[in-house]
C-alpha positions in Angstrom: 37.7 -2.7 17.9 34.2 -4.1 18.5 32.7 -0.6 18.7 34.1 0.3 15.3 32.4 -2.7 13.7 29.0 -1.6 15.0 26.7 -0.1 12.4 26.5 3.7 12.7 22.7 4.5 13.3 21.8 7.9 11.7 20.2 10.3 14.1 17.4 12.5 12.9 15.2 15.4 14.2 11.6 15.0 13.0 9.7 18.1 12.1 6.0 18.6 11.2 3.8 21.6 10.3 0.2 21.9 11.1 -1.2 24.9 9.1 -4.7 26.3 8.9 -4.7 26.3 5.1 -3.7 22.5 4.9 -6.3 19.8 4.5 -6.5 17.3 7.4 -4.5 14.8 5.5 -1.6 17.3 4.8 -1.2 18.4 8.4 1.3 16.9 10.8 0.1 15.8 14.2 1.7 14.0 17.2 0.4 10.7 15.8 1.7 11.3 12.3 5.1 12.2 13.8 5.0 8.9 15.8 4.4 7.0 12.5 7.2 9.0 11.0 9.4 7.8 13.8 8.3 4.2 13.1 9.2 4.7 9.4 12.6 6.1 10.4 13.3 3.1 12.6 12.2 0.8 9.7 14.9 2.7 7.6 17.5 2.0 10.2 17.6 5.4 11.8 16.9 6.9 15.4 14.7 9.8 16.3 16.4 12.1 18.8 13.9 14.9 18.9 10.4 15.9 17.4 9.2 19.4 16.6 5.6 20.2 15.8 5.0 23.7 14.6 1.6 25.5 14.3 1.1 28.3 11.8 -1.8 29.8 9.8 0.2 28.9 6.5 3.7 27.5 5.7 6.5 30.1 5.2 7.2 30.3 1.5 10.9 30.2 2.1 11.7 28.2 5.3 8.3 26.3 5.6 8.1 26.5 9.4 9.5 30.0 9.9 13.1 31.2 10.6 12.6 31.1 14.5 11.5 27.5 14.4 14.4 26.6 12.0 16.8 28.1 14.5 15.3 25.8 17.2 15.8 22.9 15.0 19.4 23.9 14.3 20.1 24.1 18.1 18.6 20.6 18.5 20.9 19.3 15.8 23.9 20.7 17.6 22.9 19.4 21.1 21.9 15.9 20.0 24.6 15.3 17.3 22.0 14.6 14.7 22.9 14.9 11.0 19.5 14.6 9.4 16.1 16.5 9.5 13.0 14.7 8.2 9.8 16.6 7.6 6.4 14.9 8.0 5.0 17.2 5.2 6.0 17.2 1.6 8.6 19.8 0.8 9.0 21.6 -2.5 12.6 21.3 -4.0 13.3 25.0 -3.2 12.1 24.7 0.4 14.3 21.5 0.9 17.3 23.5 -0.5 16.7 26.5 1.7 16.3 24.3 4.8 19.5 22.5 4.1 21.4 25.8 3.8 19.9 27.1 7.1 20.4 23.9 9.1 23.6 22.8 7.6 22.5 19.1 7.3 20.7 16.9 4.9 16.9 17.5 4.8 14.3 15.1 3.5 10.6 14.7 3.6 8.2 11.8 4.4 8.1 10.8 0.7 11.9 10.6 0.4 12.0 8.4 3.5 9.4 6.1 2.2 11.2 5.8 -1.1 14.4 4.9 0.9 12.6 2.2 2.7 11.2 0.8 -0.5 14.7 0.8 -2.1 15.9 -1.3 0.8 13.0 -3.7 0.7 12.3 -4.4 -3.0 13.5 -7.9 -3.8 12.0 -8.8 -7.2 13.2 -7.3 -10.5 9.7 -5.8 -10.9 9.8 -4.3 -7.4 13.3 -2.8 -8.0 12.1 -1.3 -11.3 9.2 0.3 -9.6 11.2 1.8 -6.8 13.9 3.1 -9.2 11.2 4.7 -11.4 9.7 6.4 -8.3 13.1 7.7 -7.0 14.1 9.2 -10.4 10.7 11.0 -10.6 11.2 12.3 -7.1 14.9 13.3 -7.8 14.4 15.0 -11.1 13.0 18.4 -9.8 15.6 18.2 -6.9 18.6 18.0 -9.0 19.7 21.6 -8.7 20.2 21.2 -4.9 22.7 18.4 -5.6 25.1 20.9 -7.4 26.0 22.8 -4.3 29.7 22.8 -5.3 29.0 25.2 -8.1 27.7 27.8 -5.6 31.1 27.8 -3.8 32.8 28.5 -7.1 30.3 31.3 -8.1 32.1 33.9 -10.1 34.9 31.6 -11.3 35.5 31.8 -15.0 34.1 28.9 -16.9 32.1 27.3 -14.0 28.7 28.6 -15.1 28.5 27.1 -18.6 29.9 23.7 -17.8 27.9 23.5 -14.6 24.6 24.1 -16.4 25.7 21.7 -19.2 26.4 19.0 -16.6 23.0 19.7 -15.0 21.2 19.4 -18.3 23.1 16.2 -19.2 22.0 14.7 -15.9 18.4 15.7 -16.5 18.5 14.2 -20.0 20.1 10.9 -18.7 17.5 10.7 -16.0 14.6 11.3 -18.4 16.0 8.6 -20.7 16.3 6.2 -17.7 12.7 7.0 -16.7 11.6 6.2 -20.3 13.5 2.9 -20.2 12.1 1.9 -16.8 8.5 2.7 -17.9 9.0 0.6 -21.0 10.3 -2.3 -18.9 7.3 -2.0 -16.6 5.0 -2.0 -19.5 6.5 -5.4 -20.6 6.0 -6.6 -17.0 2.4 -5.6 -17.3 2.0 -7.5 -20.6 3.2 -10.7 -18.9 0.8 -10.1 -16.1 -1.9 -9.6 -18.6 -1.3 -13.0 -20.3 -1.2 -14.7 -16.9 -4.5 -12.9 -16.0 -6.1 -14.0 -19.2 -5.2 -17.7 -18.4 -6.6 -17.3 -14.9 -9.9 -15.9 -16.3 -10.0 -18.7 -18.8 -9.6 -21.2 -16.0 -12.4 -19.3 -14.1 -10.3 -18.8 -11.0 -11.4 -15.8 -9.0 -8.8 -13.5 -7.6 -9.0 -12.3 -3.9 -6.6 -9.4 -3.0 -5.6 -8.7 0.6 -5.3 -5.0 1.2 -4.8 -2.8 4.3 -2.8 -0.3 6.1 0.9 -1.2 6.6 1.5 -3.6 9.5 -2.1 -4.6 9.8 -1.2 -8.3 9.4 -1.8 -9.0 5.6 1.1 -11.4 5.3 0.3 -13.2 8.5 -3.2 -13.8 7.0 -1.8 -15.1 3.7 0.6 -17.4 5.5 -2.2 -18.7 7.8 -4.6 -19.5 4.8 -2.0 -20.8 2.3 1.2 -21.7 4.2 2.9 -19.2 1.9 5.9 -18.8 4.3 6.3 -15.0 3.8 8.4 -13.4 6.5 5.7 -11.6 8.6 7.6 -9.1 10.9 6.2 -6.3 13.1 7.5 -3.5 10.9 6.2 -1.1 8.3 6.4 -2.1 4.6 7.6 -5.6 5.2 5.9 -6.8 2.0 6.7 -5.0 -1.2 6.5 -7.7 -3.9 3.1 -9.3 -4.6 2.8 -12.9 -3.5 0.0 -15.0 -5.0 -1.0 -18.5 -3.8 -3.9 -20.8 -4.7 -6.3 -21.4 -1.8 -9.1 -24.1 -1.8 -12.0 -22.2 -0.1 -14.4 -25.2 -0.5 -15.1 -28.3 -2.6 -16.3 -26.1 -5.5 -14.2 -22.9 -5.1 -10.5 -22.4 -5.6 -9.3 -18.7 -5.5 -6.0 -17.0 -6.1 -5.1 -15.1 -3.0 -2.8 -12.1 -3.6 -0.9 -10.1 -0.9 -0.3 -6.3 -1.7 2.0 -3.6 -0.5 0.6 -1.9 2.6 -1.0 1.5 2.3 0.0 4.4 4.4 -1.1 8.0 5.0 0.6 10.5 2.6 1.8 7.7 0.3 4.0 9.5 -2.4 2.1 10.0 -5.6 5.2 8.8 -7.6 5.0 5.6 -5.6 1.4 4.9 -6.3 2.1 5.6 -10.0 5.2 3.4 -10.0 3.6 0.5 -8.2 0.6 0.5 -10.4 1.9 -2.9 -11.9 1.6 -4.4 -8.5 -1.5 -2.5 -7.3 -3.3 -3.3 -10.6 -4.1 -6.7 -9.0 -6.8 -4.7 -7.3 -8.2 -3.6 -10.5 -8.8 -7.2 -11.7 -9.7 -8.7 -8.3 -13.1 -10.1 -7.8 -13.1 -9.7 -3.9 -11.0 -7.6 -1.5 -10.1 -8.6 2.1 -9.4 -5.3 3.9 -7.3 -6.3 6.9 -7.7 -3.9 9.7 -5.6 -3.8 13.0 -8.4 -3.9 15.5 -6.0 -2.8 18.3 -4.7 0.3 16.4 -5.6 3.5 18.1 -5.6 5.4 14.8 -7.9 2.7 13.3 -10.6 4.9 11.8 -8.1 7.2 10.1 -6.2 4.2 8.7 -9.5 2.7 7.4 -10.2 6.0 5.7 -6.8 6.0 4.0 -7.3 2.4 2.7 -10.9 3.0 1.6 -9.7 6.1 -0.5 -7.0 4.0 -2.2 -9.6 1.2 -2.9 -11.9 3.7 -4.5 -9.0 5.0 -6.6 -7.4 1.6 -7.7 -10.2 -1.1 -7.5 -13.0 -1.7 -9.9 -16.3 0.0 -9.0 -18.7 -2.1 -6.9 -16.2 -4.7 -5.9 -17.3 -6.5 -2.7 -15.0 -5.9 0.4 -14.8 -8.0 3.5 -13.6 -6.0 6.5 -11.3 -8.3 8.5 -10.8 -6.9 12.0 -7.4 -8.7 12.7 -5.7 -9.0 16.1 -9.2 -9.3 17.6 -7.5 -11.4 20.4 -6.0 -8.2 21.7 -9.3 -6.2 22.0 -12.8 -6.8 23.6 -15.7 -7.8 21.4 -17.4 -4.4 21.9 -14.4 -2.7 20.1 -15.3 -4.5 16.8 -18.2 -3.1 14.7 -20.8 -5.7 13.6 -22.4 -5.7 10.2 -22.5 -7.4 6.8 -19.1 -8.5 5.4 -17.4 -7.6 8.7 -15.7 -10.2 10.8 -13.4 -10.3 13.8 -10.3 -12.6 13.2 -6.8 -13.3 14.4 -4.4 -14.3 11.7 -1.9 -15.2 14.3 -4.1 -17.6 16.3 -6.4 -18.7 13.5 -9.5 -17.2 15.2 -12.6 -17.4 12.9 -10.7 -18.5 9.8 -13.5 -20.9 9.0 -16.0 -18.1 9.1 -13.8 -16.0 6.9 -13.6 -18.9 4.2 -17.5 -19.1 4.4 -17.8 -15.4 3.8 -15.4 -15.6 0.8 -17.5 -18.4 -0.7 -20.7 -16.4 -0.1 -19.3 -13.3 -1.8 -18.1 -15.3 -4.8 -21.0 -17.7 -5.0 -21.4 -18.7 -8.6 -23.9 -21.5 -8.0 -21.2 -24.1 -8.8 -21.2 -27.8 -8.3 -18.2 -30.2 -8.2 -18.6 -33.7 -9.6 -16.8 -36.7 -11.0 -18.6 -37.9 -14.2 -18.3 -41.1 -16.1 -19.1 -40.4 -19.7 -19.5 -43.1 -22.4 -17.1 -42.7 -25.3 -20.1 -41.8 -27.5 -20.3 -38.6 -25.5 -16.8 -37.6 -26.3 -17.9 -34.2 -27.6 -19.1 -33.3 -24.0 -15.4 -33.2 -22.9 -15.0 -30.2 -25.2 -18.1 -28.5 -23.8 -16.7 -29.1 -20.2 -13.4 -27.5 -21.2 -15.0 -24.5 -22.6 -17.9 -24.0 -20.1 -16.5 -25.5 -16.8 -13.3 -26.0 -15.0 -11.9 -29.5 -15.6 -9.8 -30.7 -12.7 -9.0 -34.1 -13.9 -9.5 -36.2 -17.1 -8.9 -39.9 -17.5 -9.7 -42.3 -20.4 -10.6 -45.7 -18.8 -12.1 -49.0 -19.8 -15.5 -48.0 -18.5 -15.5 -44.6 -20.2 -14.2 -41.0 -19.9 -13.8 -40.1 -16.2 -13.9 -36.2 -15.8 -13.7 -34.3 -12.6 -15.1 -30.8 -13.1 -16.6 -27.8 -11.4 -19.6 -26.6 -13.5 -22.7 -24.3 -13.2 -26.1 -25.6 -12.3 -27.4 -25.9 -15.9 -24.5 -28.1 -17.0 -24.5 -30.1 -13.8 -28.2 -30.8 -14.3 -27.4 -32.2 -17.8 -24.7 -34.5 -16.5 -26.0 -35.5 -13.1 -27.1 -39.0 -14.5 -23.5 -39.7 -15.3 -22.1 -39.0 -11.8 -19.5 -41.6 -10.9 
């Protein structure tokens, strides 16, 4: 009875193709298959075998060649696996052909990532984004879902209604995509209003970016006590968390955690998650969290740098935080401007990180408490429009204002410092 209650873990054979005509990013390697295995485990599955095929070019029909497909089919039989996952992106026709040849469900890396995102999205916005990406991924693959029609081929009356049903589904999905896009536009409008308020309050935005599982949530937790679950698994954070952080006496920032990047991140997902990732577009500073102990570190840095170039505003300062520095030697961490070895887990060099954030966002600001005579009441309006007013009290002695202001305004008011 106990065995029956155990969750059935889906077993999968992982397959990758390395082809001469592919770019380095498109090719599968032993390392990318290992990452695919980690993704599968995150989704709740188990890898029972890996197959890496080398060819000058993909086979137009079977992608990896019929001989290799036969090898995969034999592995499925011997291991009892019921799923094949490709490390490369498959076209809808290749996916259908491979399902026919293997007799089991076939998906690619993009489909697996979408499945994980569907499991993980918690907020309404996150769910909208995932659903939109799934529908865009599904639309060109609809034909393959109508396999029951092929078994009835030649039967009178099946062709017309089948196609009608397919077109109805396509139309419904297109309508749903339109509705989701409209809803996400509303979400962006709300974000826009919140952003304008932040700009008005002169609070800079610092966004934490990095490869998935590099330690971004752990860093946010350490700096702000945000209390986000920080587990050792891929894509643990999907919904953006923003917290205020007092960097120094004169500088408060909004610190935002973002979804982890990954190699071969599905295009639809980048598109759908623009509402979350647009935090990067409006950020004043990026903290690029890098897992210093990661053997694929340089490749993962390149993936994140590419997405930063695509999504962030040009010329934005980036601090490279080599996290998990307690797990490597000092020699393994590059030196240089805006580079720092940290450990979000132990708190190593957090003070230095705050100093570096302040240096990058230095606006020449001063914080002071001023006691203004009531005759200078107009100066309160000036402070509200040109500075950041933290506290305001009308006392018997005068107007007591705590504010963060620039050097020029501070100079005018320094005689009234309380």
